[in-house]
Each structure stands twice: as structure tokens, then as C-alpha cells.
C-alpha positions in Angstrom: 100.9 118.3 75.8 101.4 115.2 73.7 99.7 112.3 75.3 99.8 108.7 74.3 96.8 107.0 72.6 95.5 103.3 73.0 95.1 102.9 69.3 98.8 104.0 68.4 100.2 102.2 65.4 103.8 101.0 64.9 106.2 103.8 64.3 107.3 104.9 60.7 111.2 104.4 60.0 113.2 107.0 62.1 114.1 109.9 59.9 117.8 110.6 59.2 119.4 112.5 61.8 116.6 111.7 64.2 116.8 110.3 67.6 114.3 107.7 68.8 113.4 107.2 72.6 111.5 104.0 73.7 110.8 103.3 77.4 110.5 99.6 78.0 109.5 100.3 81.6 109.4 102.9 84.4 106.7 105.0 82.9 103.2 104.9 84.9 105.1 102.7 87.5 107.7 102.9 90.3 110.2 100.3 88.9 111.4 98.4 85.9 113.2 101.4 84.5 114.7 101.0 81.2 114.9 103.3 78.1 116.3 102.6 74.6 117.8 105.4 72.5 118.3 104.8 68.7 120.2 106.9 66.3 121.5 105.7 62.9 120.5 102.1 63.7 122.6 101.9 66.7 121.0 101.6 70.3 121.9 102.7 73.7 120.1 101.6 76.7 120.0 103.5 79.8 119.1 101.3 83.0 117.6 97.8 83.1 115.5 97.4 86.4 112.9 95.2 87.8 109.4 95.8 89.3 108.2 93.9 92.3 104.9 92.1 92.0 101.6 93.3 93.3 99.3 91.1 95.6 97.2 90.4 92.5 100.1 88.8 90.7 100.4 85.7 92.9 103.6 83.4 92.4 105.4 86.1 90.5 109.0 86.8 91.9 109.9 89.6 89.9 108.5 91.6 86.7 111.1 92.4 84.0 111.0 95.1 81.0 109.8 93.4 77.8 112.9 92.8 75.8 110.8 91.9 72.7 111.6 95.4 71.1 115.4 94.4 70.9 114.8 91.1 69.3 117.1 90.6 66.4 118.7 94.0 67.2 120.8 93.0 70.3 124.0 93.1 68.2 123.3 96.8 67.6 123.3 97.7 71.3 126.4 99.8 71.8 126.2 100.0 75.8 124.0 100.0 78.7 124.5 102.8 81.0 123.5 102.3 84.7 122.7 105.6 86.6 122.9 103.9 90.0 122.6 100.5 91.7 119.0 100.3 93.0 117.1 97.2 92.0 114.4 99.0 90.0 117.4 100.2 87.8 119.8 97.2 87.7 117.6 94.1 88.6 117.0 93.0 85.1 120.8 93.4 84.0 121.2 89.7 84.4 118.3 88.8 82.3 119.4 91.0 79.6 122.8 89.5 79.5 121.6 86.2 79.1 120.4 87.4 75.8 123.8 88.9 74.8 126.5 88.6 77.4 129.1 91.1 75.9 127.1 94.3 76.2 129.3 96.8 77.8 128.0 98.0 81.1 128.9 101.7 81.9 128.5 103.0 85.5 130.3 104.5 88.4 132.6 102.6 90.8 130.0 101.5 93.5 127.2 100.7 90.8 129.5 98.4 88.9 130.8 96.6 92.0 127.3 95.9 93.2 126.2 94.7 89.5 129.0 92.4 89.4 128.3 90.8 92.7 124.8 90.3 91.5 125.9 88.9 88.1 128.3 86.4 90.0 125.4 84.7 91.3 124.0 84.4 87.8 127.5 82.9 86.5 128.0 86.0 84.2 131.2 88.0 83.8 130.4 91.4 82.4 132.4 93.8 80.3 132.4 97.0 82.3 133.3 100.6 81.6 133.8 102.6 84.9 132.9 106.2 84.7 132.6 108.9 87.2 131.2 112.5 87.2 132.8 114.9 84.6 134.0 112.0 82.4 133.1 111.8 78.6 133.2 108.6 76.6 131.6 107.5 73.3 129.7 104.4 72.3 129.2 104.4 68.6 127.2 107.6 67.5 126.4 108.3 71.4 128.7 110.9 73.0 128.1 110.8 76.9 128.8 113.1 79.6 128.2 112.1 83.3 127.1 114.4 86.2 127.1 113.7 89.9 123.6 113.7 91.4 122.5 113.2 95.1 120.3 110.0 95.7 119.6 107.5 98.5 122.6 105.5 97.4 126.2 106.8 96.7 127.7 107.4 93.2 124.4 108.1 91.3 124.8 109.9 88.0 122.8 111.7 85.5 124.0 111.3 81.9 123.9 113.8 78.8 123.5 112.0 75.5 124.8 113.9 72.4 124.0 112.8 69.0 123.7 114.7 65.6 119.9 114.9 66.5 120.5 117.0 69.7 121.4 116.9 73.4 119.4 114.6 75.8 119.8 115.0 79.7 118.8 112.0 81.6 118.6 112.7 85.2 118.4 109.3 86.5 117.0 109.2 90.2 118.0 112.5 92.0 117.4 115.2 94.5 119.3 118.3 95.7 120.4 117.6 99.3 122.8 120.7 100.2 124.4 118.9 103.2 124.9 115.2 101.8 126.6 112.9 104.2 129.3 112.1 101.7 129.8 115.9 100.5 129.0 114.9 96.9 126.5 117.4 95.7 124.1 117.5 92.6 126.1 119.1 89.9 124.1 122.1 89.5 127.0 124.2 87.8 127.3 121.3 85.3 123.4 121.3 84.6 123.5 125.1 84.1 126.3 124.9 81.7 124.7 122.3 79.7 121.5 124.4 79.7 123.5 127.3 78.1 124.8 125.1 75.4 121.1 123.9 74.7 119.2 120.7 76.1 116.9 119.5 73.2 115.2 116.9 75.5 115.1 116.9 79.3 113.9 113.3 81.0 113.5 114.0 84.7 112.8 112.0 87.8 109.1 112.4 88.5 108.5 110.5 91.8 108.1 113.3 94.2 106.6 115.8 91.6 103.4 116.2 93.8 105.4 116.9 96.8 105.9 120.6 97.4 109.1 122.4 98.6 112.4 121.0 98.8 114.0 117.8 100.4 115.2 117.5 104.1 118.8 116.7 104.5 120.2 113.2 105.4 122.0 114.9 108.2 118.5 115.8 110.1 118.1 112.0 110.6 121.1 111.6 112.9 119.8 113.2 116.1 116.6 111.4 115.7 118.3 108.0 115.6 120.5 109.1 118.6 117.3 109.9 120.5 115.7 106.5 119.7 118.9 104.6 120.5 119.1 106.4 123.9 115.4 105.5 124.8 116.0 101.9 123.6 116.6 99.5 126.8 116.4 96.2 124.6 117.5 95.3 121.0 117.2 97.8 118.2 116.3 96.4 114.8 116.7 98.8 111.9 115.0 97.8 108.5 116.0 99.6 105.5 116.9 99.0 101.7 119.9 96.8 101.3 121.6 99.4 99.0 120.9 102.5 101.5 124.7 102.8 102.4 124.2 106.4 103.7 121.3 105.1 106.1 123.4 102.1 107.1 126.3 104.5 107.9 124.1 106.6 110.1 123.0 103.6 112.0 126.6 102.3 112.5 127.5 105.7 113.9 124.6 105.7 116.4 125.5 102.3 117.4 129.1 103.0 118.1 128.2 106.1 120.0 125.8 103.9 122.3 128.3 101.3 122.6 126.2 98.6 120.8 127.3 95.9 118.3 126.0 95.5 114.9 124.9 92.5 112.9 123.5 92.6 109.3 120.6 90.2 108.5 119.6 89.2 105.2 121.6 88.1 102.2 121.6 91.2 100.1 122.3 93.4 103.2 125.3 91.3 103.9 126.4 91.2 100.3 126.0 94.9 99.5 127.6 96.2 102.7 130.5 94.0 102.2 131.1 95.7 98.8 130.5 99.2 100.1 132.9 98.5 102.9 135.6 97.0 100.6 135.3 100.1 98.2 135.3 102.6 101.1 132.0 104.0 100.9 131.0 102.4 104.3 133.2 103.4 107.4 133.0 100.7 109.9 134.9 101.4 113.3 136.9 98.2 114.4 135.2 95.8 116.3 131.7 97.0 115.7 130.5 94.4 113.5 129.6 90.9 114.7 127.7 87.9 113.1 124.1 87.0 113.7 125.0 84.0 115.9 127.2 86.2 118.3 124.3 89.0 118.4 121.9 86.3 119.6 124.2 85.3 122.5 124.6 88.9 123.7 122.4 90.9 126.0 119.8 92.6 124.1 120.5 96.1 125.2 123.9 95.7 123.5 122.9 94.7 120.1 121.7 96.5 117.0 120.5 94.4 113.9 120.4 95.8 110.3 117.7 94.1 108.3 116.2 94.0 104.9 112.2 94.1 104.7 111.3 97.7 104.9 108.7 97.3 102.3 106.8 94.3 104.0 108.2 91.5 101.4 106.6 88.3 102.4 110.0 86.4 102.5 112.1 89.3 103.8 113.7 89.0 107.4 111.6 91.7 109.0 108.4 90.2 107.7 109.2 86.7 109.0 110.3 88.2 112.3 106.7 89.9 112.5 105.3 86.5 111.6 107.3 84.4 114.1 109.1 82.5 111.2 112.7 83.6 111.8 115.5 82.8 114.2 115.4 86.1 115.6 112.3 86.3 118.0 111.1 89.9 118.5 110.2 90.3 122.1 108.4 92.8 124.2 110.6 96.0 124.7 112.5 95.6 121.3 112.7 98.8 119.2 112.2 98.5 115.4 113.0 101.2 113.1 111.7 101.4 109.6 114.2 103.6 107.9 112.6 104.0 104.4 109.8 105.4 102.4 106.8 103.5 101.5 106.9 102.6 97.8 103.4 102.9 96.4 101.5 99.8 96.4 103.3 98.4 99.6 101.3 100.2 102.2 99.1 97.3 103.2 102.1 95.0 103.4 104.1 97.4 105.4 101.3 98.0 108.1 100.7 94.4 108.2 104.3 94.1 109.4 104.0 97.1 111.8 101.0 95.6 113.3 102.6 92.1 113.8 105.7 93.6 115.5 103.6 95.9 117.6 101.5 92.9 118.7 104.7 91.2 119.8 105.4 94.0 122.1 107.9 96.0 120.0 107.9 99.8 119.7 107.9 100.7 115.9 109.5 103.8 114.8 108.6 104.8 111.2 108.5 107.8 108.8 105.0 108.9 110.1 106.0 108.9 113.7 109.7 110.3 113.4 112.2 111.6 111.0 114.0 108.3 110.3 113.9 108.5 106.4 114.3 111.3 104.0 113.2 110.7 100.3 115.9 110.2 97.6 113.9 111.9 95.1 113.5 115.7 94.3 110.2 117.3 95.4 108.5 120.0 93.1 110.7 122.8 94.3 113.8 121.1 93.2 112.3 119.9 89.8 111.3 123.5 89.2 114.8 124.6 90.0 116.2 122.1 87.5 113.7 123.0 84.8 114.6 126.8 85.1 118.5 125.7 85.2 118.4 123.7 82.1 115.6 125.6 80.1 115.0 122.4 77.8 113.3 122.8 74.5 111.5 119.6 75.0 110.4 117.8 78.2 109.3 114.2 79.1 108.7 113.3 82.6 110.2 109.8 83.5 110.3 107.3 86.5 106.7 107.7 88.3 103.2 106.6 88.1 100.7 108.6 86.0 99.9 111.0 88.6 103.6 111.8 89.1 104.1 112.3 85.3 101.1 114.6 84.8 102.3 116.6 88.0 105.8 117.0 86.5 104.4 118.0 83.2 102.4 120.7 84.8 105.5 121.9 86.6 107.3 122.1 83.0 104.6 124.1 81.7 104.8 126.7 84.4 108.3 127.3 83.7 107.7 128.1 80.2 108.1 124.9 78.2 105.4 125.0 75.4 102.6 122.6 75.8 103.2 121.1 72.4 107.0 120.4 73.6 105.9 118.4 76.7 105.6 114.6 76.0 103.8 112.3 78.5 104.5 108.8 77.3 103.9 105.3 78.8 105.8 102.1 78.3 106.3 101.0 74.7 105.2 104.5 73.2 107.8 105.8 70.7 109.1 109.5 71.0 111.2 110.8 68.0 113.4 114.0 68.4 113.6 115.3 64.8 114.6 118.7 63.8 114.6 119.8 67.6 111.2 118.7 68.4 109.9 115.9 70.4 106.8 114.1 69.3 105.0 110.8 69.7 105.1 108.8 66.5 103.8 105.2 67.3 104.1 102.4 69.9 105.7 99.0 70.1 104.4 95.9 71.8 105.5 96.2 75.4 104.1 94.2 78.2 105.1 92.8 81.6 107.5 89.8 81.4 107.2 87.6 84.7 109.9 85.7 86.6 108.3 82.8 88.4 111.0 80.4 90.1 113.3 79.5 87.4 111.0 80.4 84.5 111.2 83.6 82.7 108.2 84.9 80.6 106.3 81.6 80.5 103.5 83.0 82.9 100.9 84.7 81.1 98.0 87.2 82.0 95.4 84.4 81.7 97.4 82.1 83.9 97.6 84.9 86.6 93.8 85.3 86.2 93.5 81.6 86.8 95.7 81.8 90.0 93.5 84.8 91.2 90.5 82.7 90.7 91.9 79.6 92.6 93.2 81.7 95.4 89.9 83.7 95.8 87.2 81.2 94.7 88.8 77.6 95.0 88.0 75.0 92.6 85.2 72.2 91.8 86.3 69.2 90.1 83.9 66.9 88.2 84.8 63.3 87.1 83.0 61.4 84.2 83.7 57.9 83.0 82.4 57.3 79.5 82.2 54.1 77.5 84.6 55.1 74.4 82.2 53.0 71.7 78.7 53.9 72.9 79.4 57.3 74.6 77.2 56.4 77.5 78.2 57.5 81.0 79.2 54.4 82.8 80.9 56.0 85.9 80.3 59.2 87.9 79.8 61.8 88.1 81.8 62.6 91.1 82.0 66.2 92.3 84.7 67.3 94.8 85.5 70.7 95.9 88.7 72.6 97.4 88.7 76.2 98.8 85.3 77.0 97.4 83.4 77.3 100.6 80.9 74.6 99.5 80.4 71.5 101.6 80.7 68.4 99.3 77.2 67.2 100.7 75.7 70.2 99.0 76.5 68.6 95.7 73.6 66.1 96.1 71.3 68.8 95.0 73.0 69.6 91.6 74.0 65.9 90.8 70.5 65.1 89.6 70.4 68.0 87.4 74.0 67.2 85.9 72.8 63.5 85.5 69.8 64.5 83.7 71.8 66.9 81.4 74.1 64.3 80.4 71.3 61.8 79.7 69.8 64.2 77.4 73.1 64.8 75.7 73.7 61.0 75.3 70.2 60.6 73.9 71.1 63.4 71.2 74.2 61.5 70.3 76.5 63.8 72.1 79.7 61.8 73.1 82.7 64.1 72.3 84.6 64.7 75.6 85.0 68.3 74.9 81.3 68.9 74.8 80.7 66.8 78.0 83.1 68.9 79.9 81.5 72.2 78.7 78.1 70.7 79.7 79.3 69.8 83.0 81.0 73.3 83.6 77.8 75.0 82.6 75.4 73.2 84.7 77.7 73.2 87.9 78.5 76.8 87.3 75.1 78.1 86.9 74.0 76.0 90.3 76.8 77.5 92.2 76.2 81.1 91.0 72.6 80.8 91.7 73.0 79.3 95.2 76.3 80.8 96.3 77.0 83.7 94.3 80.5 82.4 93.8 82.6 81.6 90.6 85.1 79.0 91.5 87.2 77.3 88.7 85.3 74.3 87.4 87.5 71.5 86.2 85.7 68.7 84.5 87.7 65.5 83.7 86.3 63.1 81.3 87.8 59.6 81.4 87.2 57.2 78.4 87.2 53.5 78.8 
């Protein structure tokens, strides 16, 4: 297997009739999916998503792919292909279109509709090319063929990319539900036909590569929801992804069967389900939907609320309900259904919400206690099936953390893909397909780009480190007043603390040490304000460390008069 190396150098020029593949996100993580394909100096992008921040990234709203690789080359981009409309695949599209707003967006009907509604909020009017399974279209040297795949959102697509360098199959996110709610099966016949023609590189979804077997059908959830509704006396609150049309459909059907009215909660839920309903992907019986104000006035046993917040996001509707910071007041006897999987890294936040809701007296039903969710990603049995069907000459696992990528690589080896033809890459690593063989040839700079409020890319890793220190250790400020002509201390030092856990009266112990150090510095002719700040930082930092085993941020301020 070909593995990335931390000391990879920039790649050489791409050989003639070679295809270059560079992931700018989505490898070694769940989110931020974006891959750039290059042939003959022209570029094709597949997906452009966001990653949601971890608890150790305070103040960050979103994390984008690093578009730096495209600097000076945006005019060479032929199109952006969107496999489906989940945020980890479309969330960064507005930020890319700010760089060049006329990049054609190719995707299915629902995908493009949801992207358009998102771009409207950013005042962007995209150029779109609607495609569906079975379609062929070309953008520059890239000839594309689209295949239906099953996922946890309707209208998902896989894409085959043909160039003179060979055929690449990018599965997007997929599974093989044999009884999908919309009857739209993953196109195994199409994949088999493509495999017979010859696939030079397979790039396949790795999210569930560690999970054995095959996926449960979405249809298995309906009787479980029906039972939960039948046993619920008060309100039923269902939390799921704002794009999971199939899950929302099942909840609507259960609500109608049990004669309950439904209200959507959360801006993204209202927007996305409005789009899905307008396009016919969501079937809503007449009179079933009501607005939130009406729901609050009705008897609790006649209401269902469908909300965002299944991942414990701090500002989501469900998290605010759990924290008593939402107009909807969760009460004893309410039933809350978390109808989604846990995204890796979100476990703590989700269990915090579950505990908060349980403390308020609600019954919380989630994936670990009942079959209220099935994954949208193919487990190992289905991944093996696809590998055997396609018989790729080269294989590159995508969409997953490191453990997922390696597990998927092992599956490929089991099906007979030679080890030297299996490429495990990470973000920024360059993979070239030349002469029918895929290999790592270098790496390009590729980091995290943080969105913080209205700023994009201005927050650095060092600033995040400062935020973590402030959040965990607090800070201590030291104020000195210095005579500008003589360099003598004429005021202070004054020491104040916030969030450090140190009572300000305790600083009386360190003040004499600081004053003595400052006097020695003055005697040695040290009057530079930078040197005085460093001196104060050293003296106080050592005292705090010795006495409290803490490392707060120390902020010295020297005022010259």
C-alpha cells in the first residue's frame, strides 16, 4: 500500500496524459469533502463541504477546505460536481463561489435546489447544470457519467470521470438499501457494466468500513416509530438532520396515522423541507403541518415537533430545549427521538443533551435503545460487493477518518487489488494516475480554514491556542507605568486576574519579587518596554507555576509617561 509521508515535497509537473487527484478535505476526517481532478491544465472539482468544529476550537463556526491550491487557477475550473446535498459536501460552496461566482454547478434536481436556497442567503446566483442518473455530460476534457446511489438524502449520485488518462469512479456517499423508501436503488448494474469496461481508479466511501455485514433497510424504522408514537402520551419531539427527507417522511406518516399535527423547528429544517415538498420529494397530507405558534397552543398529546440538533450542536433547537433556553419547554412525559447516527467526535455533546432532556422528565429514544436510525453509509459487506463488482485496477479510500481508510484498504486487498495499487492519502497529498497506475507524487499545502463570525481564514492555529489557554487557565494582567526619559518605574506594578482561580490578594506575595526584578533591571539600564514586559511575564509566570501548577495567559502592559 502507498502511504503518505510527512516530508512529502511539492509534486513534479503532471505528465502528459496523466490525471492528478488532490483531496483538499475529507481524508482523515468526516466532513470538508472536496477533491480536485486535473487533466491537461484543466480542473474538475467534486464536492465542496464543511467540517463542524471540535470543542478545542472555541469560537469557530465552520471549517472550510483550503482553497489555496486553486490560487491563480480558478479560471481553469471547468465545473463543480455535487454528489448530494449534505453540508459536508455542499456547505463550502458559497465560499468558493465568492472567489469565482460563475463556476458551473452540476448536480441532481434536489441537490441543486437545496444549494440554490443556501446561496440565496449569500446573495449568489449560481450557474447550474441539472443531471440525473444515466446522464452523460462533458466539461472540458472530463467526460462524466452519473449513477444513482442510495443514501440518507434523496437524489444522491456517484460519478464516473473519463479522461485519456483512464476512468475514475467516485462513489460519493452511498449504501445498498434493497428496499429504499423512494424505490431508487443503487445502480449495481451500471457499476458492473463500468467494471467490465475497466475502472482505473475507484474512490469509495469509507465511513462504515469497520462495520461488518450489510445495512438495515430504512423501512425497518417505520414500525419502531409507530410503537414509540403509540406509547407517547404527551408531545413527541423528533431530532434529525435537516436534510434527511426520508426520515422526516416516516415521521410525517407516523404522525398522520396517530392523528397528530406536525410543526418544523429550526430555520434549516423549515427551509429544506419546504424545498423538498415543493419538488415532490416530501409527501405531506393536507392539514398535517402547522406552525410552531399553533403547536404551542394545542394539547401536547396531539403534537409532533421535528427539530434540528441531533448532534448536540450548542445553538441548535434541541440543545437549547435541553438547556431551558428555547420557547419550547420540554416537560415530564414528553418523548424525544434522536433519529440520527452519532458523527465521530460529537458523542459528548449528544449525551449532554440526552441527560439534560432526561433530567427534565422526557423519555429519550435514540439509536442505542431502539431502531430509530439506520446509517446512510455502506458497511464492509457492501463495500466488498462493490469492489468485486467494479474490479478496479487502483483503489483509493475516501470519506473517513484514518481508521476507516485503513479498514477499507484492507478490504480492497482481500478482493485482490494489489497492495502497490492501493493508495491511502490524506488532505493535500497528490495522487497521479499515469500509465494505468496510481501513486503518490508529492503534497501541496493544505490546512484548516476557519470561519469565525463574518471572518474567513483570519483565525490562526496560534490564536486558537490562545483561546484555549484563556478558556482553560484564564489570564493575569500586569500594569507598569514608566518614565519615558529615565526609564524608572513611576507607577505600579498592578496585578489583576480573571478566570485564573487565583485570588488577587495572593499577588501580595509576588509583588516584592517583581519590584525587586524591575529595580535590578533599571539599575542595569534596561528601559525598553518589550524587555520589561518579558521580565514581568517571566517572574509572574514562574511564581504561578511554582505555587498553583497553572499556566494562565500573562498580559503585561507598559505605559510610558
